[in-house]
N, C-alpha and C positions, 0 to 999 in steps of 0.2 A: 504494500500498499503506498509506502512512504517513498517508492522508486520513481512514480510519474507525479506525485503531488507537487507543488509549489512551496512547500514550506520552507525549504533552504533559502531558495530565491527570495520569497519575502522578507524572513529574517536579515538577509545580506544587504537587499536595498533599504530596509530600514535602518538598520545600523549605520550603513553608508552615509545615508541622509542625515541622519543623527550627527554623526562625526563632521560632516560638513557644516551643518548649521552649528556645531559646537566652536569649529574651527572660525566660522566667519563672524559669530557675534558672541561667542563665550558663556551664553545663557544655558546651564545644563536643562532647566526646565522646559525650555522654549524646544531644545533640541529633544528632549526625551519625546515631548508630545508630538513632535512631526514626524519624528522616527516611529513611534508606535503605531501612530495614526496612518502612515504609509504603509507598514508592514501588516497591518489588521486589515485595511481596505484591499490591500493587493491579495491576501490571502482569501477574502470573503468574495470579492470579483472572480477569482480564480475558480473559487468553488461554484459560484451561482452561473458561470459561464462556460465550466466544463473545460478550462484551460488545463494542459498536462504536459509535462516534459516529454521530449521524444524518447522511445526505446532504444538503447544502444543497438547496433548493427552486429551480428555476428558473421565473422568472416573466417572460415576455417577453424572453427573451435575457438577463436579469440576474439574479444571484444574490439572493435575498431573505434 
């Protein structure tokens, strides 16, 4: 179940945006709110819209 869902992508984008906001404005509360909101919104949107990560291709017994 965790192989095709966007859990990690949502978390990485949320954390990245929080770090960027923190670097630009230096306010941890604002950075946390923006990062958390982005991560949750992306995860909920991916679930509602049925977004999935592509499956790895298997070539000659190894993943490519």
